[in-house]
N, C-alpha and C positions, 0 to 999 in steps of 0.2 A: 424494577428489573425487567428483563426482556422475556423472550419466549422460552418455554421449557421443552427440552428435547430428551429423548431416551436413546442412549448408545450402549449396545451390549448389556442391556438390562439395568444400566445406571442412568438415573435421571439427573440432568444438569440444567441449571437455570442460566441461560446466556445473559450477560450484561447488555443493556441497551446503551450503546455508545453513540449511535446516531439516531435522530428522530425520523428521518426519511431518506429516500434515495438521493434527493437533491443535496442534502447535507453531506452525504458520502462523496458525491461528485465534486462538490466545492472543496472538501478536505483534500481529495486526491489531486485536484488541480492546484491548490495552494502549495502543497508539499512539492509537487513537481516544478512549479514555477520558481520557488525559492531554491530548490536544488540546482536547477540549471543556471543560476547566477553564480554558483561555486565551481571553480575549475576542477575540483575533485570529482565532480559528477559529470560536468560538461565534456571533459576530455575522454570519457569512456565511449562516446559515440563514434562508430566506425561502420563499415559495410558489414552486413550479416545480422546476426542476432545479438542484441544488447540487453543485458540484465543489469538493471540499476537498482541497488538496494540502498535506499535513502534512510539514514538514521534521523529520527525526528529531532534529536538534540542538535544535529548539525545545522538544521534549518530554523531552529528556534520555535518549534511547534510542540505542544504537549497535548496528548490525548490519553486518557486513562486506559491502561491495559494494552496500548500499542506502542512498540519501541521503534519500528521501522516500517517502511512501505516498499515493496518490491514491484518494479515496473519492468515489463518485458516488451521490447520493441523489435521490429524487423526493419532493417535499414538497407537502402540501396542508394548509393550516391549521397546526395544531401537530403534525401527524403526518408523520413522514419514514420512508421505507423505503430501505434500502441496495440499490442496483441492482448495483454491482460495486465492487471495490477492486483495486488493483495497485501493486506496488512500482516505484520508479524509481531508477536508479543505474548505475554503470559495469559492474557484474556482472550486470545484469538483461538477459535475452534476450527480445526482443519478436518475436512471430510476427505477420506481416501477410499 
């Protein structure tokens, strides 16, 4: 298991899904590359802000506790820059 954290007096043990930052980067890159091969995701790109919510089942990737990955891009013309990305799923802890 992963790190223990305390939120509002309740201690949670976070699952360790990735062994290091390199594995996270590789996972994010693989998901995005496979998604961009599908028209469903590729055609969402346009000028302005693009929010791409990629379901792992659509791209043939399985990761325990993660159902999808959200990527947020800023696009101008044919150039897009990644602003952020984050996983979604039952084992994902969100800090607000």
